[in-house]
N, C-alpha and C positions, 0 to 999 in steps of 0.2 A: 499424945501420939496422933498422927494424921491418918487419913483414910488410906488403906492399902487397896490394891486392885481387887483382892478377894473380899474385903469388907464392902467395897463399892458394889460389887456384883451381888452380894448377898442382900444389901440394902435395896438394890434395884429389883431383885426377885421378890422380896417381901412387899415392896410397893406395888408391883404388878399384881400380886396375889390379893392384896387389900383391894385394889380397884376392881379386879375381876369379881371378887366376892361381893362387894357392895352393888355392882351392876347386876349380878345374878340375883341378889336378894330383891332389889327394887324394880328391875326391868324385865329380865327373862332368865330363868334358871339354867338355860343352855349356854350362857355366857361363861367363858373360862379363859385362863391363860393359854396362849399358844405355845407350842414347841418351836424352838429356834430352828430356822431353816437356812441360815447363812445368806448367800447372795440374793436369793429369791424370797427374802423375809416378807411376811405379809402382815406385820404388826404384832404387838404384844398381847392383845386381847381378841379372842375369837367369838363369834356367835352374836355379835352386835348387828342388828338389822333395822332398817327404817324403810318404809314403803316397799318392803320385800327385798331390799338391796343391802349388801354389806356395807358397814362403816369400819374403816380401819382406825385403830387406836394405838398410838405409840406412847409408852409411859417413860417418864424421866424423873429420876431422883438424883439430882446433881447439885453441887454447890454454886455452879456457874450457869447462868441462863444463855442459851444459844438458840433463840427462836428461829432464826433463818435456817440454821443447820437442822434443827429438829423438824421443821416443816418440810424441808427438802427430803429428809428421811421418811417422813410420813407420806409425802407425795409418791416417792418411789414405791413404798409399801402398798399404797392405795392402787397404784397401777399393777403391781404384782398380784394383788388380790382381786382385780377387776371390780373395785368397790365404788360406790357412789361418792364417798367423801372420805377424807382422812383428817384426823385431829391428834393433838398431843395433850396428854394429861400430865402435868408436872407437879412435883411435891411442893407443897406450901409449907416451908420450914417453920416450925413453931406451932403447927396445927396438925395434930395426929388423926383427925376425923377424916376418913376417905371421902366423905361427902363434901368437904370444904376445900378440896384441892383445886388447882387451876386447870382450866380447859382452854387450849389455844387452837385457832384455825384461821384461815384467811377468809375474807368476805366471799371468795369463789366457792370455798367449801360450804359456807353458811347458805349461799344461794342454792347450791346443789341439794342441800338437806331440805330447805324450805320448799323447793320446786320439785323435788324427787327426780331431778334431771341435771346432769352436768352441763355447764356452759362450754362452748368450744374453747380450746386452749388457744392463747395468742400465738 
């Protein structure tokens, strides 16, 4: 039996919870899952800060990879959150440890994180 919409949503929610919990444990106990806010979504995980600025995290637990789409979504959410940078954490199938999941970002996001300042958009 394949994945239904309900089972996919449940898997996504579980994945978000696992990532929020591991970040709260090892980074900052104020990190938690965010409530969904529709068109003005600000990412799946809240409370992540670096250099005093917010970092937007979008979580994905899907069977197909869509980095371009995921990064576009994370970029929109970064803007909605007025965050320093946005990134995607995706499920590494076959590995259940939340610390071993994949993290994706553009070099622009990495530069923003390393410099604590966004580059001008092209």
